[in-house]
Residue frames relative to the residue before (quaternion, step in Angstrom):
aa qw qx qy qz dx dy dz
M 1.0000 0.0000 0.0000 0.0000 0.00 0.00 0.00
K 0.0755 -0.7902 0.6077 0.0245 3.54 -1.00 0.85
V 0.1106 -0.7956 0.5954 0.0151 3.56 -0.75 1.15
G 0.2005 -0.8000 0.5564 0.1016 3.57 -0.87 0.94
V 0.1826 -0.7303 0.6447 0.1329 3.52 -1.32 0.53
I 0.4447 -0.6727 0.5153 0.2902 3.56 -0.76 1.02
A 0.0938 -0.8496 0.5187 -0.0194 3.57 -0.50 1.24
L 0.3226 0.7511 -0.5044 0.2781 3.50 0.80 1.11
Q 0.7557 -0.1524 0.1107 0.6273 3.56 1.22 -0.55
G 0.6966 0.5031 -0.3214 0.3978 3.61 -1.11 0.52
A 0.7564 -0.4166 0.3089 0.3985 3.53 -1.44 -0.22
V 0.0359 0.8594 -0.5057 0.0664 3.57 0.53 1.23
S 0.7150 0.4704 -0.2800 0.4348 3.60 0.64 -1.12
E 0.6283 0.5451 -0.3339 0.4434 3.60 1.08 -0.70
H 0.6434 0.4892 -0.3174 0.4959 3.60 1.06 -0.66
I 0.6040 0.5584 -0.3456 0.4516 3.59 1.00 -0.76
E 0.6962 0.4638 -0.2719 0.4757 3.57 0.87 -0.99
A 0.6400 0.5287 -0.3382 0.4433 3.61 1.02 -0.76
V 0.6358 0.5221 -0.3170 0.4718 3.56 1.05 -0.81
K 0.6407 0.5265 -0.3205 0.4578 3.55 0.95 -0.83
R 0.6542 0.5072 -0.3074 0.4693 3.58 0.99 -0.85
A 0.6400 0.5258 -0.3174 0.4617 3.55 1.04 -0.79
F 0.6076 0.5436 -0.3428 0.4667 3.57 1.01 -0.79
L 0.6847 0.4946 -0.2912 0.4492 3.60 0.85 -1.00
E 0.6885 0.4949 -0.2804 0.4499 3.54 0.89 -0.93
M 0.7033 0.4250 -0.2536 0.5103 3.57 1.15 -0.63
D 0.3468 -0.7503 0.4834 0.2884 3.57 1.34 -0.19
V 0.4252 0.6709 -0.4695 0.3856 3.51 1.00 1.01
K 0.3849 -0.7015 0.5514 0.2360 3.57 -0.96 0.89
G 0.2794 0.7599 -0.5444 0.2194 3.60 -0.61 1.10
E 0.2752 -0.7332 0.6042 0.1473 3.46 -1.41 0.19
A 0.2045 -0.7512 0.6164 0.1183 3.54 -1.14 0.79
I 0.0205 -0.8334 0.5513 -0.0313 3.59 -0.67 1.04
Q 0.4815 -0.6230 0.5234 0.3257 3.54 -1.28 0.40
V 0.1976 -0.7636 0.6070 0.0968 3.56 -1.00 0.90
K 0.0078 0.8122 -0.5813 0.0489 3.55 -0.53 1.22
G 0.8075 0.1044 -0.0418 0.5791 3.54 1.28 -0.34
K 0.7557 -0.4182 0.2738 0.4232 3.52 -1.34 0.05
R 0.5873 0.5963 -0.3651 0.4078 3.58 1.05 -0.71
E 0.6995 0.4425 -0.2710 0.4915 3.59 0.84 -1.01
L 0.6376 0.5462 -0.3456 0.4192 3.61 0.95 -0.79
K 0.6171 0.5534 -0.3378 0.4459 3.59 1.11 -0.70
E 0.6808 0.5330 -0.2921 0.4087 3.62 1.07 -0.64
V 0.7073 0.5222 -0.2729 0.3904 3.61 1.05 -0.66
Q 0.3500 -0.7173 0.5669 0.2039 3.52 -1.34 0.51
G 0.7718 0.1315 -0.0997 0.6141 3.55 1.35 -0.06
L 0.1616 -0.8134 0.5575 0.0374 3.56 -1.09 0.65
I 0.1652 -0.7506 0.6329 0.0932 3.52 -1.25 0.72
I 0.1431 -0.7338 0.6559 0.1041 3.58 -0.95 0.90
P 0.2820 -0.8370 0.4476 0.1397 3.60 -0.24 1.31
G 0.6282 -0.4768 0.4425 0.4269 3.45 -1.43 -0.09
G 0.2469 0.7238 -0.6127 0.1995 3.55 -1.33 0.32
E 0.6680 -0.4221 0.3653 0.4922 3.56 -1.00 -0.81
S 0.4164 -0.7742 0.4121 0.2395 3.58 -0.25 1.26
T 0.6500 0.5157 -0.3276 0.4519 3.59 0.90 -0.86
T 0.6650 0.5077 -0.3018 0.4571 3.56 0.92 -0.98
I 0.6634 0.5069 -0.3062 0.4574 3.58 0.87 -0.97
S 0.6601 0.5111 -0.3238 0.4451 3.57 0.92 -0.88
R 0.6727 0.4837 -0.3114 0.4654 3.60 0.96 -0.75
L 0.6545 0.4972 -0.3200 0.4711 3.60 1.02 -0.70
I 0.6119 0.5371 -0.3498 0.4634 3.59 1.08 -0.63
E 0.6386 0.5049 -0.3097 0.4912 3.58 1.05 -0.85
K 0.6812 0.5157 -0.2888 0.4320 3.57 0.81 -1.07
S 0.7184 0.4518 -0.2495 0.4664 3.58 0.96 -0.85
G 0.4965 -0.6840 0.4085 0.3448 3.57 1.29 -0.10
L 0.4707 0.7126 -0.4078 0.3229 3.57 1.29 0.21
S 0.5155 0.7021 -0.4021 0.2823 3.56 1.14 -0.64
Q 0.7245 0.4315 -0.2461 0.4778 3.57 0.65 -1.13
M 0.6446 0.5262 -0.3312 0.4449 3.58 1.01 -0.74
I 0.6182 0.5218 -0.3393 0.4800 3.60 1.08 -0.71
K 0.6471 0.5136 -0.3153 0.4670 3.58 0.98 -0.81
D 0.6527 0.5191 -0.3044 0.4602 3.54 0.97 -0.86
K 0.6450 0.5111 -0.3034 0.4803 3.57 1.04 -0.82
A 0.6387 0.5235 -0.3224 0.4627 3.57 1.02 -0.81
F 0.6818 0.4876 -0.2843 0.4653 3.57 0.92 -0.92
A 0.6551 0.4826 -0.2907 0.5035 3.56 1.30 -0.50
K 0.5516 -0.6816 0.3257 0.3537 3.55 1.40 0.30
M 0.3449 0.7093 -0.5355 0.3018 3.59 1.16 0.55
P 0.4706 -0.6816 0.4755 0.2962 3.64 -0.84 0.92
I 0.0029 0.7830 -0.6208 0.0383 3.62 -0.90 0.96
M 0.0916 -0.7706 0.6278 0.0603 3.55 -1.06 0.84
G 0.1080 -0.7701 0.6251 0.0665 3.53 -1.01 0.89
T 0.1103 -0.8018 0.5858 0.0418 3.59 -0.84 1.00
C 0.8390 0.0271 -0.0783 0.5379 3.59 -0.97 0.96
A 0.8096 0.1161 -0.0711 0.5710 3.66 -0.26 -1.15
G 0.6255 0.5466 -0.3267 0.4508 3.58 1.08 -0.74
C 0.5905 0.5573 -0.3442 0.4715 3.56 1.16 -0.66
I 0.6366 0.5295 -0.3185 0.4613 3.56 0.94 -0.88
L 0.7110 0.4920 -0.2641 0.4275 3.56 0.81 -1.09
L 0.6297 0.5406 -0.3461 0.4376 3.63 1.11 -0.51
A 0.5956 0.6337 -0.3444 0.3537 3.58 1.16 -0.60
K 0.4603 -0.6574 0.5263 0.2811 3.51 -1.30 0.45
E 0.7900 0.1549 -0.0948 0.5856 3.60 1.17 -0.49
G 0.1532 -0.7682 0.6139 0.0976 3.54 -1.24 0.59
D 0.5626 -0.5883 0.4507 0.3665 3.56 -1.27 0.31
L 0.7784 -0.3498 0.2445 0.4603 3.55 -1.34 -0.08
E 0.6580 0.5204 -0.3097 0.4476 3.57 1.01 -0.83
V 0.6277 0.5123 -0.3291 0.4850 3.59 1.03 -0.75
N 0.6799 0.4830 -0.2922 0.4680 3.59 0.89 -0.86
K 0.6471 0.5467 -0.3171 0.4264 3.58 1.00 -0.83
T 0.7112 0.4372 -0.2465 0.4922 3.60 1.13 -0.67
D 0.4031 -0.7399 0.4546 0.2888 3.59 1.27 0.14
T 0.2064 0.7783 -0.5558 0.2068 3.58 0.93 0.89
N 0.3094 -0.7575 0.5483 0.1728 3.57 -0.81 1.03
L 0.2151 -0.8003 0.5512 0.0974 3.56 -0.22 1.27
L 0.4729 -0.6630 0.4949 0.3030 3.58 -1.07 0.66
G 0.2784 -0.8242 0.4607 0.1758 3.57 1.24 -0.43
L 0.3818 0.7657 -0.4406 0.2717 3.55 1.01 0.83
M 0.7699 0.3136 -0.1687 0.5295 3.58 1.14 -0.62
D 0.4792 -0.6761 0.4901 0.2703 3.56 -1.07 0.88
M 0.5093 0.6146 -0.4495 0.4012 3.56 0.32 1.27
K 0.2830 -0.7174 0.6095 0.1837 3.48 -1.38 0.40
V 0.1773 -0.8109 0.5539 0.0649 3.59 -0.82 1.00
A 0.2425 -0.7198 0.6307 0.1592 3.53 -1.30 0.56
R 0.3670 -0.7390 0.5299 0.1961 3.54 -0.74 1.10
N 0.8470 0.0798 -0.0807 0.5193 3.61 -1.08 0.79
A 0.1609 0.8425 -0.4996 0.1216 3.61 1.06 0.76
F 0.7396 0.3722 -0.2113 0.5195 3.60 1.17 -0.57
G 0.7090 -0.4505 0.2736 0.4685 3.61 1.18 0.29
R 0.6557 -0.5277 0.3918 0.3715 3.51 -1.36 0.03
Q 0.8068 -0.2904 0.1888 0.4786 3.60 -1.33 -0.14
R 0.7006 0.4932 -0.2956 0.4226 3.60 0.81 -0.95
E 0.6570 0.4747 -0.3207 0.4900 3.63 1.26 -0.25
S 0.3108 0.7555 -0.5169 0.2559 3.59 1.17 0.39
F 0.0488 0.8126 -0.5755 0.0785 3.60 -1.05 0.73
E 0.2965 -0.7048 0.6060 0.2193 3.53 -1.39 0.13
T 0.0437 0.7933 -0.6053 0.0490 3.53 -1.07 0.71
K 0.4481 -0.6645 0.5198 0.2958 3.58 -1.24 0.36
L 0.1644 -0.7994 0.5756 0.0520 3.53 -0.83 1.05
E 0.3180 -0.6693 0.6315 0.2283 3.51 -1.23 0.62
I 0.0682 -0.8195 0.5687 -0.0180 3.58 -0.42 1.27
K 0.5341 -0.6495 0.4443 0.3090 3.55 -0.85 0.99
G 0.7987 0.2676 -0.2126 0.4953 3.55 -0.76 1.05
F 0.6349 0.4950 -0.3375 0.4878 3.62 1.25 -0.31
D 0.4099 -0.7564 0.4636 0.2119 3.58 -0.94 0.85
S 0.7641 0.1316 -0.1337 0.6173 3.57 1.36 0.06
P 0.6778 -0.5219 0.3320 0.3975 3.59 -1.21 0.46
Y 0.2930 -0.7526 0.5724 0.1415 3.54 -1.15 0.68
K 0.3451 -0.7440 0.5369 0.1977 3.57 -0.80 1.04
A 0.0709 -0.8278 0.5563 -0.0164 3.58 -0.41 1.25
V 0.2736 -0.7532 0.5862 0.1189 3.50 -1.10 0.93
F 0.1047 -0.7984 0.5927 0.0174 3.58 -0.68 1.17
I 0.0494 0.7860 -0.6133 0.0603 3.58 -0.78 1.09
R 0.8028 -0.1469 0.0485 0.5758 3.61 -0.44 1.19
A 0.1785 0.8734 -0.4396 0.1094 3.50 1.17 0.77
P 0.3850 -0.6595 0.5835 0.2765 3.53 -1.23 0.55
A 0.1858 -0.7353 0.6152 0.2152 3.53 -1.34 -0.24
I 0.4350 -0.6582 0.5447 0.2842 3.51 -1.24 0.50
E 0.3100 -0.8032 0.4871 0.1468 3.57 -0.36 1.29
K 0.7890 -0.1265 0.0898 0.5945 3.56 0.98 -0.73
I 0.1904 -0.7489 0.6265 0.1025 3.51 -1.33 0.51
W 0.0247 -0.7904 0.6109 0.0376 3.55 -1.19 0.40
S 0.7715 0.3449 -0.2748 0.4585 3.56 -1.40 0.03
E 0.8493 -0.1953 0.1605 0.4635 3.58 -0.86 -1.03
C 0.4896 0.6752 -0.4284 0.3476 3.59 1.26 -0.04
E 0.1615 -0.8190 0.5498 0.0307 3.61 -0.83 1.01
T 0.4037 -0.6948 0.5445 0.2403 3.57 -1.02 0.83
L 0.1508 -0.7906 0.5891 0.0713 3.59 -0.91 0.98
A 0.8010 -0.0381 0.0266 0.5969 3.60 1.16 -0.50
T 0.1184 -0.7767 0.6156 0.0616 3.54 -1.22 0.68
F 0.0614 -0.7558 0.6484 0.0675 3.53 -1.33 0.39
E 0.8326 -0.0260 -0.0370 0.5521 3.59 -0.77 1.07
D 0.6817 -0.5182 0.2611 0.4457 3.57 0.95 1.02
K 0.5879 0.5288 -0.3894 0.4723 3.59 1.22 0.37
I 0.4352 -0.6762 0.5227 0.2831 3.58 -1.01 0.74
V 0.0539 -0.8287 0.5571 0.0006 3.60 -0.75 1.03
L 0.7634 0.1529 -0.1472 0.6101 3.58 1.29 0.04
A 0.0627 0.8045 -0.5825 0.0981 3.56 -0.75 1.09
R 0.1513 -0.7748 0.6074 0.0883 3.49 -1.25 0.51
Q 0.0268 0.7625 -0.6464 -0.0072 3.56 -1.12 0.67
D 0.8188 -0.1810 0.0634 0.5412 3.52 -0.33 1.33
N 0.8377 -0.1392 0.1226 0.5136 3.64 -0.49 -1.14
L 0.6457 0.5369 -0.2963 0.4549 3.58 1.28 0.15
I 0.0896 -0.7824 0.6151 0.0378 3.58 -1.05 0.84
A 0.0618 -0.7885 0.6113 0.0282 3.59 -0.94 0.86
A 0.0448 -0.7910 0.6096 -0.0269 3.57 -0.78 1.15
A 0.3691 -0.7317 0.5329 0.2108 3.56 -0.82 1.02
F 0.7014 0.4501 -0.2539 0.4910 3.61 1.18 -0.38
H 0.5361 -0.6333 0.4703 0.3005 3.57 -1.35 -0.09
P 0.1532 -0.8325 0.5239 0.0946 3.64 0.10 1.17
E 0.5945 0.5884 -0.3541 0.4182 3.56 1.25 -0.36
L 0.6685 0.5127 -0.2888 0.4549 3.61 1.26 -0.33
T 0.6666 0.4136 -0.3124 0.5357 3.58 1.22 0.43
N 0.5313 -0.6334 0.4524 0.3345 3.58 -1.18 0.46
D 0.5490 0.6106 -0.3791 0.4266 3.57 1.31 -0.17
T 0.1790 -0.8439 0.5019 0.0618 3.60 -0.33 1.23
R 0.3845 0.7819 -0.4554 0.1824 3.60 1.18 0.07
V 0.6319 0.5068 -0.3571 0.4650 3.61 1.06 -0.58
H 0.6370 0.4961 -0.3319 0.4878 3.61 1.04 -0.65
K 0.6235 0.5367 -0.3378 0.4573 3.58 1.08 -0.64
L 0.5478 0.5870 -0.3968 0.4449 3.58 1.15 -0.52
L 0.6750 0.4911 -0.2894 0.4684 3.54 0.93 -0.97
L 0.6700 0.4981 -0.3134 0.4525 3.60 0.86 -0.91
N 0.6477 0.5154 -0.3243 0.4580 3.58 0.97 -0.76
M 0.6132 0.5361 -0.3389 0.4709 3.57 1.10 -0.70
I 0.6381 0.5308 -0.3195 0.4572 3.58 1.02 -0.88
M 0.6850 0.5050 -0.2822 0.4429 3.58 0.90 -0.98
N 0.6986 0.4655 -0.2686 0.4724 3.57 1.14 -0.55
V 0.6360 0.5087 -0.3272 0.4792 3.58 1.32 -0.04
D 0.3225 -0.7522 0.5503 0.1657 3.55 -0.86 0.96
F 0.0975 -0.8005 0.5907 0.0271 3.56 -0.49 1.24
């Protein structure tokens, strides 16, 4: 199994290490690689779009020619997880701030996101979340975090905080408003790996 992390900007190395830990804990043979272009994207069976600056990442994805290929992979049912900025990019709709910055959304999940919904950098925080399917609370790290304002159709809420949706799933796609790569708890990454193992490529 090979999992890729979009490596154009943002928290790349932390996701690579988290995936490696998840492989070890699950006793699964796999590799985590940086994806900077189409060649690497062709090799992977799962993908992570990391946190960072959503407008910058969206423009770099467009410039590198990865945007349409990511969409094609998603429609072909390849599991994809977006965290923080990646959560924003997976959405079909953004709030006024997303629109104002001309962020190019991938438009893959039936949800609307609000950028910086929990405040700026100085309002960063950690909290324990009750996540659907997890047998104990998950410590989540929020940094300039977005929130999912609403979902529709097949999109499902997996976790909320202060009445805001912070983790959602739609078929082969996962969107997290927080940073699962910044904790030693690999359960969110294991969600992605389990999705990959259940898909026949």
